[in-house]
Phi, psi and omega in degrees: 000137184290146174265123180249116186249129170266126177254140178231126180236125180211038188283336183223253185243011175245128174264123185221145175222141181218155178235128177240141174241105185050049177075358177270126185285123176260329178197155177206104186250134180230129173250113181268156182249120183270344187299333186288340180300329180292342184250357180073019180171169183284129176263111188306316183295318178294324180296313182295323178294320179294323177300320180299323179286323189272334193300316182292309179296327180293314178296317179299317180293321179297317178294320180296313180295327180283345184069035184240133173275149180307324182292345180273351182292143177271320182199165178238120176261139182218154177281118176274329182165177354282168180160197178282125189301315180297320179293316178298325182297324179296309180294319180296315181295320179296316180299318178299311183296317181291319178297319179294318181294323182268352182058047177232157183288154171250149184230117178280144183229137171286124183306319181292324177298324177301313179299320182295328183259010185301331181289351181266003172285121179263148182236142180301140174065020175236141180295149178284128180222091186233146177289157174264152179273143353281154174223165177256138176239124171271105184263112187227124181206190179290339183243350186217143169221107187219152165251120187240130171271126183248110183271331172196175187303340185243003183229123185227158172222123177280116182272331180198153181202167180291145178261358177214250180285152169276161182295326177295324176297320180298316177300308186294314183293318180290323176299318179295315182293331179273359178076025183269337178116182182225144356287143189287326184305303180297325181294310180295321179299316180296315179293323182298327180294343180258000186248177178261111184289349183256003181283315180245137181239143181235142183297139179249143182287157176243084183260128181293157176071214185253009179280159182246161169212133181233357182291324182293314181292328176296314179295321179300316179297314184295319177294320179299311180296318180299314182294320180289325178293330177295329178274326181216105183300342179264007186301314183296315182295323182287331191236014189298327180294315180291323178298313180296321179296316179292320179295313180296319179300319180295317179298317180294320178300319179297313180298314186290324181303314182286326178295317177299318179296318180296318179296321180292318183290324184268338184076010181277136185246351175269119188235130177232166171229157180203164182099169185301324182287347177291353174277350182296126186295321180295319179293319180297318179294322180294318178299314181294320180295315178294326178298316178294321182290323189251003178075027176282154165262110186258144182227110181252124179294148173300154185303325182290346178255006178273325178280177178293118183214155185278344179298318180291328177290320179295319182288324175295318177299324178301314181294321177295319180296316180297331179278001178087010182279141176222150184249129179291157183287348179269011179294146178240146177290158178228142183273334184247145179296331180293338182265000186291000000 
């Protein structure tokens, strides 16, 4: 008998629900929140209130599109953390209530694990394209920058991670300071595609091992723009494409240097990326280029699986369910990965 999993994702500012039948995606609904653009970043209280409004219609729509009745569900997977505590509380509480009403198990999922396993979501009428174990995942988002060794769906080892800002933070903070808008990643990526990446150069950190640092390059960019603007107030407007191209190239170079080192040290040739920054066009091209050069098998998630979405939570929940794991109803959400 097939396992039908409902996934619920509410870790930040997107409310999402998805339905999987034995890892085959039947539906994936996402309600995004536009209110945060006015503030240049996510406002936690506004996010949790929006989740309260969105959760019922989003879940209902996901079930409707999947052609699945609630009584047909096998289990409900939900994001326990990390993320915004108020937002997580909405999804966790809804999953508990629905699981209790239907008398089916609930399965807690680590949000980061969802991103790492996003390539295992199968889609109807599309060929299966999945990495083999073990593989390396470059996990890059607004809150995390990690290189993760994945030995099987439930066992991971962090080989390296940022010691300060995440790469997504660098994109967002610098975009805001340069007056380009929020979210910064897509804006800088779009401008970078129109610019010369070799015109402006930014200092890159020299961090030992496989760890990352992005605070220095962020500060370097901001001081550079400030100093040039003091000489010419129109400098940013005249040169924003080239500035963004050079900045993005520097960030990608930092990411790729450590990923190449990790692949060399481990001997692993299956390479994936995950997280919101995995939608960046420059990073995707760099991964593919290095893959061709070094004989990697590269796996890039579709754009719809790079942002926060419930399909990745459902597939992670599927693996936990198959392993016999069940989550008690007294579970509480956690905001930090250290508390998971």
